[in-house]
N, C-alpha and C positions, 0 to 999 in steps of 0.2 A: 651627705655631709652638708656643712654648712659654709656660707660665704662671709669674709669679713672683707672690708673695704677701706682703706686709707682714705683720708679726706684732709682739706686744708681747714683746719679748725679756726674760727673766730674765738679768741680768748684774751684774758686780760694781759697787758703789758706787765711784766714781773712786779714793779713797783706798786701796781694798784690791784695786785690779785685780792689780797685780804680784804680790801676796801669793797671789791666788787662781789666777791663770792657770797652767797647767802642760802638761807633755808629754801627748799622748793616751794613752788606756789602752792601746792595743794595741802601744805601742813600750816598754812597761815590764812586766816580770814583778812578781808581788806583793812579792818581797824588795826590788827597787828601788823600789817605791813606797813601801812602809814606809820606807825610809829617807829618801826625799824629804819624806814627810808627818810624819815623826816630831816635828820641832821646829817645824812649821809648821801650826797649828790652821786657818789660813785656806785652805789647800791645797784645791783642786778634787779633789784624789786622795781625801779623805774621802767624796765622793760617787761619782766615777767608778770607784773600785775601794775600795769601803767594807770590803773584808777586811782592811784596815790597821788598822781599829778593831776588829778580832775576834782571837780566840786563832789563833795560826799554825797550829795543829792542824786548824782548821776549813776545809773545802773552800771554796775561792773560788766555788765554784757553789753554796753552800749557801743556803736560803731566808733565811737570817738575813742574809746579805751584802746581797740585793737590798732588804729590809726595812731595813737600816741606811742604805743609799743614800738612801731615801725620807725616814727621819727627818732625816738629816744635810742633806739639800735643804731640808726644813721649817725646820731650825734656823737655817741660813744666811740664810734669808728673815727669821726672826723677829729676828735679830740686826742686820739690815740690813746684813750682808756683801755680800749679793745684794739687788737691788732689780728690780722689774719695771716696764717703761715702761706708762705708762696710755693709749697709743694704737699703733696699728699703725704701724710705722716700717720704714725699710730702713736699712741700715748699711754702711760701708765698713770694711774690713779691711786694712791695709798692712803687709807683713813685708819688712824690709830686711836682707840677708845679704851680707857682702863686697860692699857698695857697689851690689848689685842688688836692686831693689825690684819688689814685684808687689802689686797692689791687687785685691781680690775684693769683690764685691758680696754682703753677707749679707742673705738672704732665705729664704722657704721656697719649696720647688718640689714640684710636683703629682704624687701618687701615680698620677695617670691618665697624666700624661705619659710616667711610667716604664713602666707597663704597655702602654701603646701604642708604646713604641719611641722615644719623643721623648728620653727620657734614655737614652743608650748606655752598655753596659759593654762591658769587655773581658777580664774575668777571671770565673772560676767562683768559686762560693763554697762553704764547707764548712758543713754544718748544725749541727755541734755549736757552731760559732763565732756563728752566728746565734742559737742560743737563748739565749746568754748576753746579748747585748744585746736580745733580744726582751724577756727578764725584767726587765732593767734598766730599758727604756723603760716596760714596764706598771707596775712598781713606782712610779717616779716621776712616772709620768703626764706623760712630757716625753721630747723628744728632746734627751738630754743632752750630745750633741757632734754637730758638723756634719759634712756630706759635702763632701768636696772636689771641685768640678766645674769644668770648663772649657768653652770655645765659642770660635768663631772669631770675632776681635775685630770689633766693629761701631763704626764712626768716631761716629755720633752718641751712643751710650752712652757711648764713651770721654771724648766732649767733656763730657757732664753729669758724669760722675764726677770728671775731672780738675778742672772748674770748681768743684766742690763742695769738693774738698781744699785748692783755693788760697784760697777765700773763707771757710773755717769753720775753727775750731779744733779739734782733736782731743779726744775725751773721755778717752783713754787714750793714753799716750806712753811706753814704757818699753822697757828692753833686759832680755832673759831669755837662756834656754838658747842656747848657742853662739853669743852674742853678737848674736843677731837683734833688731832694734828692731821693736816690735809699736805700731801706732797705729790708732786706731779713731775713725770719725765717724759721728754719728748724721745721718741725713737725715730731717728732720722738717717740711719744708715739703710739703703735700699735693699742690701742682701739679707739684712735681719728682718724689716718688714716683708721681704718676699718668704722667708722662711716661716714666719707666723702664719701668714695668709695661706700657704700650702699646707701647714699642720692642720689648721681649721678644716681646710678643703677635704683632706685626706683622712683624718682622723677623728673628727667630732662629728657625731651624728645628729646631735640636737642641742639647741640653747632653750632655756627655761626663764620665763617672765617671773623675777622674783618680785618686783614692785614697778607699777607704771602701766597697768592694763589700759587705762584711758589714753595715756600718751601713745601708747602702742598704735591703737586704733585709730587715733586721731592722725598719727604720721603715716599709717598705711592708706586711709582714705585720700589723704591730700596726695600722697604720692601717685596713687591710681588715677586720681583725678587729673593730675599733671601728664601722666602718661598718655591719657586721652587727648590732652591739649596739643602736645608735641610728639605725633605719631612717628616722626623720622627720628627722634632721638635714640641713641644706641642704649645697650644695656647697662652701659657704666655711667649713663646721667644721673647725677646727684640725686634727683628725686625718686629713683629706684631704691634708696637706700635711706635708713633713718638711725639718728644717734643713740648709741648704747655704749654702756661700761659693763664689761663682762668679766664675774668673777668666779674662781673655783668654789664650788658648793661647800668643800672642805674649810673654807676660811670664814663662811657666813655664820651669823648667830641670828635665830629668831627669837624674840622676846615674847613674853606672855601678852596676850590681848584679852583683858578683863572685862566684865560686864557689870553694870548696875540696872536694878529693876525700880519701877514706880508702880507697885502694884499692892493691892490689900494682901493681907498675910492672914490667912484663915486659921481657926483654932486647930484644926486637923492638917496643917501644913507639913509638921514632921512625921507624921503617919504616912503621907502621900510619899515624901522623900523616901521613907524607909522601904518602900516597896521595891526599890531599884537600887538603893545605896545604903552602905552602913554609914552611920552618922554618930559622931563624937564630939565633944569639945575639944579645943585645942588652943594653945598660947599664940601660935602663928598661923596667919591664913596662907602663906606662900604654898603651894604643893611642892613635893621634893620628888615625885616620880608621876609618869603617866597614869591616867585613869583615877587619878584623885584631884579633888577641887577643894578649895577654900569657900566658905560662905560666912558672910559678916552680917548679923543681925541683931538688933537691940544691944549693942556695945559687946558681942561675944563672938569670937571667931568659932566656926565648927568646921570638921574635916568630913568630906563626903568621898567615900570610896565605892566606885562602881561596882555591881555585884556581877558575878560570872555571866549569867544570862543576858545581860544586855550588852556585852561585849560583841565585836563584829570583827571579821577579818577583811571587810570591804575597805578599800582605801579612804573612802569618804565616810561612810556610816560609822566606821571605826576611830574616827578622830574624837580626840576628847571635847572640842567644840561641838561635835555633831551629837555626842551623847548628852552634853548639857542642854543643848537646843531642844532635841527630842523627848527627853524623859523629864525636863524640868519647865523649861519655857513655853513648850507647846502643850504637854499634857497636863501640867499643873495651872498655868496662867494663860493658855490660849493665845501666845504669842507664836503667831505662825510666821509672818514675814518681818524679819528683824530689820530689813532695808527701810520699812515705812512705818513700823510701830513706835509711836511716840513714847511708849512705855518702858524702852531700852535704850542704853546707851552704852558706848565702848570706851574704856580707859587703857591706854598704852601702858605697857608693863615699866617703861623707863619712868613712870611717875610713882610707881612704888605702891606697896600695901596701904600706907598712910593716907593715900589720895582715896582710896576705896572707903576707909574709915571715916574721912573727913565728910565725903559724900553723903554717906548714911546718918552720920551723927547730925548734920545739918538739918535733916528733915526733908531734903529734896529728893532723897531715894530712899526707898525703903529697905533693900537688901542688895548685898555686892557679892559676885562670885569671881574667885581668882582661878586662872585656869593654866595648866601645866602648858609650856610652850609646844607649839607645833614643831616638829623637827624638818631639816632640809630634805631629809629621806621621805618623809610624808608627803611633802610638796612636788618632789619629783615623781613620786610614785602616782599620785592624783593625777598629774599632766600627762605622765606616760599611759595611763588608762583612759586618757581623753574625758575625765571628769572633772568637776567644779566645786572647788572647796566652798564650806559655807561662808557667809560674809564675815569679815574682821577675824580671818583664823590667822593672820601673822602680821607682826610687828617687827620692823628691820631697824636695827640702829647699828652704827650710825648712818645717818641720812646722806646721801649723796648732795653736795652744794651746788646750787645752780649758778651759771655765770662763768664757770671755768672753761666750758665748751659749748661752743654753737655750731651747728653744720649748716652752711650756706647750700641752699637748694639750687642755687644759680639760674634761676628762670626769669628774675627781674631783668637780665641782661639779654635775654634771648630775644 
């Protein structure tokens, strides 16, 4: 079973919450972050992507960037734009998009649970991306953005959190990017906190990373390093835990994650496709069921339906993204490593089918593929099997905003 850990969150003063909260660092490049933060001194991007306060000629991985992030965090605290709770609490974070709500429990989760396989992953990470967050966490002495976790819904936990929301007022309630409404509640009654801690410890066998594999690896490595530096510290030391928001998987939705290719289209392309797919013209490229794909080529949408002989019961090989990768990208175009091959790019489903059409019609890309979304059950089944999904298999919306919760590792004061 898993451990959750109440903590003293660093969070916005209520009157600044909407101004501080912003999109996570990893969905913005430096130019986009500069634009968002330029006229907003409260933006958390001054902490999360502190290069926006330094010359554009400076590398975003320069030592000065991490030093600036730490100074900005302290400045936000001194100005009381950010405050820190004086006792360990739990929090609820509700996001509502297009009428659909999801509520996560904001807590800290255990590094030992991750290393023991109780917090399960489904993606590989890249060391260079880990290094950036490791340096950021170390400079700020804090987990500066949360990990997005999920678990199989537990009725008693759900009852406690639902009751709390209906009987208490949120401390934050505002709409932000993409018209998503964000609401946050403080759980500050010790008996309720203890009840939730106990329920997870007794009834929840595993948590799953939905989004944030690089942040997880970075937080874990920083925590392990600090544990070596402070051998006398107890297991309750803050650096033994990392900041997380845990959602029931039943409340989450994965959007499609589509693909565009920059490749020559051979005259026998359709013949090659028809070896493994039934191909037909269609008006709309958006697939309506699993094992079907939309393909946009030369101003026309086509439907591709996988033939029975290429289907698989394997939790990874049977994924729609795996079928497309193996039987189209690899077999026909020799695109073997989608992480490094410049002939492929990925388009989040929130951008719609028109985005795929525009990319191909512009001549920048030669063909687009629309994919039926991976399901939450797919994700959990892959993680339970100890396997890894192909890159860019999942796109979660809405995004958790950064700046609403910061976890102080408390080693600067040791």
